[in-house]
C-alpha positions in Angstrom: -83.5 24.0 131.7 -82.8 20.5 131.5 -81.8 20.7 127.9 -79.7 23.7 128.6 -78.0 21.9 131.4 -77.5 18.9 129.3 -76.1 21.1 126.5 -73.9 22.8 129.0 -72.7 19.5 130.3 -72.2 18.2 126.9 -74.6 15.4 127.1 -77.2 17.0 124.9 -76.4 16.5 121.2 -79.1 17.9 118.9 -77.1 17.1 115.7 -76.0 13.6 116.6 -77.3 12.2 113.2 -75.2 14.5 111.0 -72.2 12.5 109.4 -68.6 13.5 109.9 -66.8 15.8 107.4 -64.3 13.0 106.3 -67.0 10.9 104.9 -68.0 13.6 102.5 -64.5 13.9 101.2 -64.3 10.2 100.5 -67.6 10.3 98.7 -66.5 13.2 96.6 -63.2 11.5 95.6 -64.9 8.3 94.7 -67.4 10.2 92.7 -64.8 12.2 90.8 -62.8 9.0 90.1 -65.8 7.2 88.8 -66.7 10.1 86.5 -63.0 10.2 85.3 -63.1 6.4 84.6 -66.4 6.7 82.8 -64.9 9.7 80.8 -61.8 7.7 79.9 -63.8 4.7 78.9 -66.1 6.9 76.8 -63.1 8.4 75.1 -61.2 5.1 74.6 -64.2 3.2 73.2 -64.3 5.3 70.0 -61.8 6.2 67.3 -62.0 8.2 64.1 -60.7 7.2 60.7 -60.0 10.1 58.3 -59.8 10.0 54.5 -56.6 8.6 53.1 -56.2 6.6 56.3 -56.8 3.1 57.5 -56.7 1.4 60.9 -55.7 -2.0 62.3 -57.9 -3.1 65.1 -56.2 -5.7 67.3 -58.2 -7.9 69.6 -56.3 -10.2 71.9 -53.4 -10.1 69.4 -55.5 -10.8 66.3 -55.3 -7.9 63.8 -58.1 -6.7 61.5 -58.0 -4.0 58.9 -60.6 -1.2 59.1 -60.9 0.9 56.0 -64.3 2.7 56.4 -63.9 6.3 57.3 -65.8 7.9 60.2 -66.4 7.1 63.9 -65.9 3.6 65.1 -66.3 1.9 68.5 -63.9 -0.5 70.3 -63.7 -2.2 73.7 -61.5 -0.2 76.0 -58.3 -1.9 77.3 -59.0 -5.0 75.2 -58.9 -3.7 71.7 -56.0 -1.6 70.3 -56.1 0.6 67.2 -53.1 1.5 65.0 -53.6 4.0 62.2 -51.5 4.1 59.0 -51.3 6.7 56.2 -52.4 5.4 52.8 -51.4 8.5 50.9 -48.5 8.4 48.4 -45.2 8.9 50.3 -41.6 8.9 49.1 -38.0 9.2 50.0 -34.8 10.2 48.0 -31.8 8.1 47.1 -28.5 9.9 46.6 -29.4 13.2 48.3 -31.0 14.6 51.4 -34.5 16.1 50.8 -34.3 18.6 53.6 -30.9 20.1 52.8 -30.7 19.0 49.2 -27.1 17.9 49.9 -25.5 14.8 48.3 -25.5 11.7 50.4 -22.1 10.1 50.1 -21.8 6.5 48.7 -25.5 6.5 47.8 -25.6 8.0 44.3 -22.1 7.1 43.0 -22.5 4.1 40.6 -20.5 2.4 37.9 -21.7 1.9 34.3 -21.2 -0.9 31.9 -18.3 0.9 30.2 -16.5 1.3 33.6 -17.4 4.9 34.1 -18.5 6.4 37.4 -21.7 8.5 37.6 -23.7 10.3 40.3 -27.4 9.6 39.9 -30.2 10.8 42.3 -33.5 9.0 42.5 -36.9 9.6 44.2 -39.0 6.6 45.2 -42.8 6.9 45.6 -44.8 4.3 47.4 -48.0 3.8 49.4 -49.4 1.4 52.0 -52.0 -1.0 50.5 -52.3 -3.6 53.2 -52.0 -2.1 56.7 -51.9 -5.5 58.6 -48.9 -6.8 56.5 -47.3 -3.4 56.8 -47.4 -3.4 60.6 -46.7 -7.1 61.3 -44.8 -8.7 58.3 -41.7 -6.7 58.8 -40.1 -4.4 61.4 -38.9 -1.5 59.1 -40.6 -1.8 55.8 -39.4 1.6 54.5 -35.8 0.6 55.1 -36.3 -2.7 53.3 -37.8 -0.9 50.4 -34.9 1.5 50.3 -32.3 -1.3 50.3 -34.2 -3.2 47.6 -34.4 0.0 45.5 -30.6 0.7 45.9 -29.8 -2.8 44.8 -32.0 -2.8 41.8 -30.8 0.7 40.8 -27.1 -0.4 40.8 -27.9 -3.5 38.9 -29.7 -1.7 36.1 -27.2 1.2 35.9 -24.4 -1.3 35.6 -25.9 -2.7 32.4 -26.0 0.7 30.6 -23.1 2.9 29.4 -22.6 6.4 30.8 -24.1 8.2 27.7 -27.4 6.4 28.1 -27.6 7.2 31.8 -26.8 10.9 31.2 -29.0 11.4 28.1 -31.3 9.2 26.1 -31.7 6.1 28.3 -33.4 7.5 31.4 -36.9 6.4 30.6 -35.9 2.9 29.8 -33.7 2.7 32.9 -36.6 4.0 35.1 -38.9 1.4 33.7 -36.5 -1.5 34.2 -35.8 -0.5 37.8 -39.5 -0.1 38.6 -40.2 -3.6 37.2 -37.4 -5.2 39.2 -38.4 -3.5 42.5 -42.0 -4.6 42.1 -40.9 -8.2 41.6 -38.8 -8.1 44.7 -41.5 -6.4 46.7 -44.0 -9.1 45.8 -41.6 -11.7 47.2 -41.2 -9.7 50.5 -45.0 -9.2 50.8 -44.8 -6.2 53.1 -48.1 -4.5 52.2 -46.3 -1.7 50.3 -46.9 -0.9 46.7 -44.3 1.0 44.6 -46.0 3.9 42.8 -43.1 5.4 40.8 -39.4 5.9 40.6 -37.8 8.9 39.0 -34.3 10.0 38.1 -34.0 13.4 39.6 -30.5 14.1 38.3 -27.5 12.4 36.7 -24.0 14.0 36.4 -20.4 13.1 36.4 -19.0 12.4 39.9 -16.8 14.6 42.0 -13.1 15.4 41.2 -11.9 12.7 43.5 -14.0 10.1 41.7 -13.0 11.6 38.4 -9.4 10.9 39.2 -10.2 7.3 40.0 -12.2 7.1 36.7 -9.2 8.4 34.8 -7.0 5.9 36.5 -9.4 3.1 35.5 -9.5 4.5 31.9 -5.8 4.7 31.8 -5.5 1.1 33.0 -8.0 0.0 30.4 -6.1 1.8 27.6 -2.9 0.2 28.9 -4.5 -3.2 28.7 -5.7 -2.6 25.2 -2.2 -1.4 24.2 -0.6 -4.4 25.7 -3.0 -6.7 23.9 -2.4 -4.9 20.6 1.4 -5.1 21.1 1.1 -8.8 21.9 -1.0 -9.5 18.8 1.5 -7.5 16.7 4.4 -9.5 18.1 2.6 -12.7 17.5 1.8 -11.7 13.9 5.5 -10.8 13.4 7.0 -13.9 15.0 4.6 -16.6 13.7 5.6 -16.2 10.0 9.3 -16.2 11.0 8.8 -19.3 13.1 6.9 -21.0 10.4 9.6 -20.1 7.9 12.4 -21.4 10.2 10.4 -24.6 10.8 10.0 -25.1 7.0 13.7 -24.4 6.6 14.7 -26.9 9.3 12.4 -29.5 7.8 13.8 -29.0 4.3 17.4 -29.1 5.6 16.5 -32.3 7.5 15.0 -33.8 4.3 18.1 -32.8 2.4 20.4 -34.2 5.0 18.3 -37.4 5.1 18.7 -37.8 1.3 22.5 -37.1 1.5 22.8 -39.7 4.2 20.8 -42.2 2.1 22.9 -41.5 -1.0 26.1 -41.8 1.0 24.9 -45.1 2.5 23.9 -46.4 -0.9 27.3 -45.3 -2.4 29.1 -47.1 0.5 27.1 -50.2 -0.2 27.9 -50.0 -3.9 31.6 -49.5 -3.1 31.6 -52.4 -0.7 29.9 -54.6 -3.2 32.4 -53.6 -5.8 35.3 -54.2 -3.5 33.9 -57.6 -2.5 33.5 -58.6 -6.1 37.2 -57.7 -6.7 38.2 -59.5 -3.5 36.5 -62.7 -4.7 38.4 -62.6 -8.0 41.8 -61.8 -6.6 42.0 -61.7 -2.8 45.7 -61.0 -2.5 45.9 -58.1 -5.0 42.7 -56.6 -3.5 44.1 -56.7 0.1 47.3 -55.1 -1.1 45.4 -52.3 -2.9 43.2 -51.7 0.2 46.3 -51.5 2.3 47.9 -48.9 -0.1 44.7 -46.8 -0.1 44.4 -46.9 3.7 48.0 -45.7 3.9 47.4 -43.0 1.4 44.5 -41.7 3.5 46.7 -41.8 6.6 49.7 -40.3 4.9 48.6 -38.3 1.8 52.2 -37.6 0.6 53.1 -41.3 0.7 54.7 -42.7 -2.5 54.4 -46.4 -3.2 57.5 -48.1 -4.7 57.0 -51.6 -6.0 60.0 -54.0 -5.9 59.7 -56.8 -8.4 62.3 -59.0 -6.6 64.8 -58.8 -9.5 66.3 -55.5 -8.5 63.7 -53.4 -10.5 61.8 -50.7 -8.6 58.9 -48.7 -9.9 56.8 -45.8 -8.6 53.3 -47.0 -8.4 50.6 -44.3 -8.8 47.4 -45.1 -6.9 43.9 -44.5 -8.1 40.8 -44.6 -6.0 39.9 -48.3 -5.7 36.2 -47.5 -5.5 36.2 -46.1 -9.1 37.9 -49.1 -10.6 35.4 -51.3 -12.3 35.9 -54.9 -13.1 37.2 -54.2 -16.6 39.5 -51.3 -15.4 41.0 -53.6 -12.8 41.8 -56.3 -15.4 43.4 -53.7 -17.9 45.4 -52.2 -15.1 46.8 -55.6 -14.1 47.8 -56.2 -17.7 49.4 -52.8 -18.0 51.5 -53.4 -14.8 52.7 -56.8 -16.2 53.8 -55.2 -19.5 55.6 -52.4 -17.6 57.4 -54.9 -15.5 58.4 -57.0 -18.6 59.7 -53.9 -20.4 61.8 -52.9 -17.4 63.3 -56.4 -17.2 64.2 -56.3 -20.9 66.0 -52.9 -20.6 68.1 -54.2 -17.7 69.2 -57.2 -19.8 
C-alpha cells in the first residue's frame, strides 16, 4: 500500500536510474560523427596510381614525385596528392580537332619566296617530370603551343612554297622538331616533345590569294623598274663617256689653239719690237696705219712727200714683213718717190 500510495502521489520512482532520452541522441550523433571522421581519414590516407600515371605528393609545400603504381598511403590533411597523365598527348595548330575547321591566323604563313601558304600541324608531347610540370610554369601546354608556332613560322619562312607543298615536308618537320626541343630545354617545364607532323599544306583562301597576287605584282614591278633603270644606265653611260671624251678633246684642241695664238702674238710682238728698234718713227707710223685699217677697212692711205707729190700707199700686214722685206720696201718707196719727182720736173 505504501508503495502504491507513493506511486500514486508521485514520490515513488522505480525507474529513477534510467537516463533521459536526450542523452541517447547526443551519444548517437557523436558516434556517427566519429565513424564518419574515421571513414574520411581512412579514405584520405590512401591513393591509387594507375599505369601511365604519376603523382606528386606535397608535404608542407615540398613536392615529391611518386611513380610506382598501386596503392599508397599519405597523412590526411597534411599531405596533398596531384596526379598527372604521362601518356602521349597532343594538340593541333591551324585547325580545330573537334570540328576540323580552320583556325584563322594560325595556319597562314609566308615562305621565303614571298608566297602565302596554309599549313596544319599536330604536336605530340608527354609529361616526363611531374614536379616541374606542376610548379615550374602556370600553363605549360600554352607555352609549348606558342613556342611551336614561333618555330614553325621561322622554319617555313626559310623554304619556298614548292618545298612546303611537296618534297621538303620531312626536312621541315625535322628542323622544327629540333628547334622546339632546344627551346623546351631552356624553359625546363618537364614536358618532352615526341613528334610534330604536317597534317596538310595548301594554298591559302581567295582573300589571301589576292594579297599574294598583289605582292607578286609589286615584286614584278620592282624587277621591271630595276631592269629599266639598268637599261637606261647602259644606254646613257656610253653617251656620257663619249660626250666627256669629246669635251676633253675639244678642250685640248682649244688649249693648243690658244697656245699657238699666244706664241704667234709673242713672235709678232718680237718682230715688231725688232723693227721698232731699227726705225722707231717708221714703225710707229706703220702701226698707226694698220690700226686705222682695222678700224676703217675701206681706208686708203695717201702719202704727201711735201713737194706736192701724192701717192696711194698700199698697206701689207706688218706682222708678215720680215727684216729683209722691210728694208726692200723702204728702198722701193724711195725709188718711187724719186721717179715721181723727176716726172714733175
